[in-house]
C-alpha positions as CSV (number, residue, x, y, z in Angstrom):
1,X,-109.0,-7.9,59.2
2,X,-106.9,-6.2,61.8
3,X,-108.0,-8.5,64.7
4,X,-106.5,-11.9,63.5
5,X,-103.0,-13.3,62.8
6,X,-102.9,-15.6,59.8
7,X,-100.4,-18.3,59.7
8,X,-99.3,-19.3,56.3
9,X,-97.2,-22.3,54.9
10,X,-94.8,-20.6,52.8
11,X,-93.9,-23.3,50.3
12,X,-97.4,-24.6,49.9
13,X,-98.7,-21.0,49.9
14,X,-101.8,-22.0,52.0
15,X,-103.4,-20.7,55.2
16,X,-102.5,-23.1,58.0
17,X,-104.2,-21.3,61.0
18,X,-106.0,-18.2,62.1
19,X,-105.1,-16.8,65.6
20,X,-108.1,-14.9,66.8
21,X,-107.1,-12.2,69.2
22,X,-110.5,-10.6,70.2
23,X,-108.8,-7.3,69.8
24,X,-110.1,-4.5,67.8
25,X,-106.8,-3.4,66.1
26,X,-103.4,-5.3,66.3
27,X,-100.6,-3.0,66.6
28,X,-97.5,-5.3,67.0
29,X,-96.4,-8.9,67.1
30,X,-93.5,-11.0,68.3
31,X,-92.7,-14.8,67.8
32,X,-91.0,-16.5,70.7
33,X,-87.3,-18.2,69.8
34,X,-89.1,-21.5,70.2
35,X,-91.5,-20.7,67.3
36,X,-94.4,-22.0,69.4
37,X,-95.6,-18.8,71.0
38,X,-96.7,-15.6,69.6
39,X,-97.5,-12.3,71.5
40,X,-99.7,-9.7,70.0
41,X,-100.3,-6.1,71.2
42,X,-103.3,-4.0,70.3
43,X,-104.6,-0.4,70.3
44,X,-107.3,-1.5,72.7
45,X,-104.5,-1.8,75.5
46,X,-104.2,-5.7,75.5
47,X,-101.2,-8.0,75.1
48,X,-102.4,-11.3,74.0
49,X,-100.3,-14.5,74.2
50,X,-100.9,-17.5,71.9
51,X,-99.5,-21.0,72.5
52,X,-99.6,-22.4,69.0
53,X,-99.8,-25.9,70.5
54,X,-103.0,-25.1,72.2
55,X,-104.8,-23.8,68.8
56,X,-105.9,-20.5,67.6
57,X,-107.4,-18.9,70.7
58,X,-105.5,-16.9,73.3
59,X,-103.6,-18.9,76.1
60,X,-103.5,-15.4,78.2
61,X,-104.7,-11.9,77.8
62,X,-102.9,-9.2,79.7
63,X,-104.0,-5.8,80.3
64,X,-101.4,-3.7,82.3
65,X,-101.4,-0.3,80.3
66,X,-104.0,2.3,80.4
67,X,-103.4,3.5,76.8
68,X,-102.8,1.8,73.5
69,X,-99.8,-0.7,73.0
70,X,-97.4,0.1,70.1
71,X,-94.7,-2.6,70.4
72,X,-94.4,-6.1,72.0
73,X,-91.3,-8.2,72.1
74,X,-89.6,-11.3,73.1
75,X,-86.1,-11.5,73.8
76,X,-84.2,-14.1,71.6
77,X,-82.0,-15.5,74.4
78,X,-83.4,-14.5,77.8
79,X,-86.9,-15.2,79.3
80,X,-87.9,-11.6,78.8
81,X,-91.0,-9.8,77.3
82,X,-91.8,-6.2,76.9
83,X,-94.9,-4.0,75.9
84,X,-94.6,-0.4,75.1
85,X,-97.5,2.0,75.3
86,X,-98.9,5.4,74.5
87,X,-98.9,6.0,78.2
88,X,-95.1,6.5,78.0
89,X,-94.2,3.5,79.8
90,X,-92.7,0.0,79.0
91,X,-93.5,-3.0,81.0
92,X,-91.0,-5.8,81.3
93,X,-92.1,-9.3,82.0
94,X,-90.1,-12.6,83.0
95,X,-91.7,-14.9,80.5
96,X,-90.5,-18.4,80.9
97,X,-91.4,-20.9,78.2
98,X,-90.8,-24.8,79.3
99,X,-89.8,-27.4,76.9
100,X,-92.1,-29.7,78.9
101,X,-95.4,-29.4,77.1
102,X,-97.2,-30.3,80.3
103,X,-96.1,-27.0,82.0
104,X,-97.7,-23.8,81.1
105,X,-95.7,-20.8,80.3
106,X,-94.8,-18.3,83.3
107,X,-95.5,-14.8,83.0
108,X,-94.3,-12.5,85.9
109,X,-94.3,-8.7,85.8
110,X,-90.6,-7.5,86.6
111,X,-90.4,-3.6,86.0
112,X,-92.2,-0.7,84.6
113,X,-89.8,1.8,82.8
114,X,-90.7,5.4,82.9
115,X,-88.7,8.0,81.1
116,X,-90.5,8.9,77.9
117,X,-92.9,11.8,77.9
118,X,-96.3,11.6,76.1
119,X,-96.5,14.0,73.2
120,X,-99.7,14.7,71.5
121,X,-101.3,11.5,72.9
122,X,-98.3,9.3,71.7
123,X,-95.9,7.8,74.2
124,X,-93.4,5.0,73.5
125,X,-93.6,4.1,69.8
126,X,-91.1,1.3,69.4
127,X,-89.0,-0.9,71.4
128,X,-86.7,-3.9,70.9
129,X,-84.2,-6.1,72.7
130,X,-80.6,-6.5,72.0
131,X,-79.9,-9.8,70.3
132,X,-77.5,-11.1,72.8
133,X,-77.6,-8.8,75.8
134,X,-80.6,-8.3,78.5
135,X,-80.8,-4.7,77.0
136,X,-83.8,-2.9,75.7
137,X,-84.0,-0.1,73.3
138,X,-87.0,2.3,73.1
139,X,-88.0,5.1,70.9
140,X,-90.7,7.7,71.9
141,X,-92.9,10.5,70.6
142,X,-90.7,12.8,72.8
143,X,-87.8,12.3,70.2
144,X,-85.7,10.2,72.7
145,X,-84.2,7.0,71.9
146,X,-83.1,5.2,75.3
147,X,-80.9,2.0,76.0
148,X,-82.3,0.4,79.0
149,X,-79.4,-1.7,80.8
150,X,-79.6,-3.6,84.0
151,X,-83.6,-4.2,83.7
């Protein structure tokens, strides 16, 4: 049951769609501001992107981290996406979603942030973007909380 994302209609209280990730264990999820895209992070090192207009199978699967993903995030205003991992790093991506349905989303790696130490096999436990600025906050097993500016 930790491998799928279930989409429910809240007023009808019924299952609308099941997103099949292909992952063993989902560790985090984020919904794009458009509402049509979902990313899922997993403990088996994968970031899975779903385009809800294309159905319940992944649009793209990314595998950039050597260890488990703990947090995945879309920025609310900027075309940014981040994934945090037990390897102590955060990968930041340019992730452009177009309003033209004929164009596929663009995902480009931008930067790898390395400041957290791995403690007891745990690295970056959580990350989130600032709601209006292109800033990223991260918290790690090393006890640090870091504000990343000028990413």
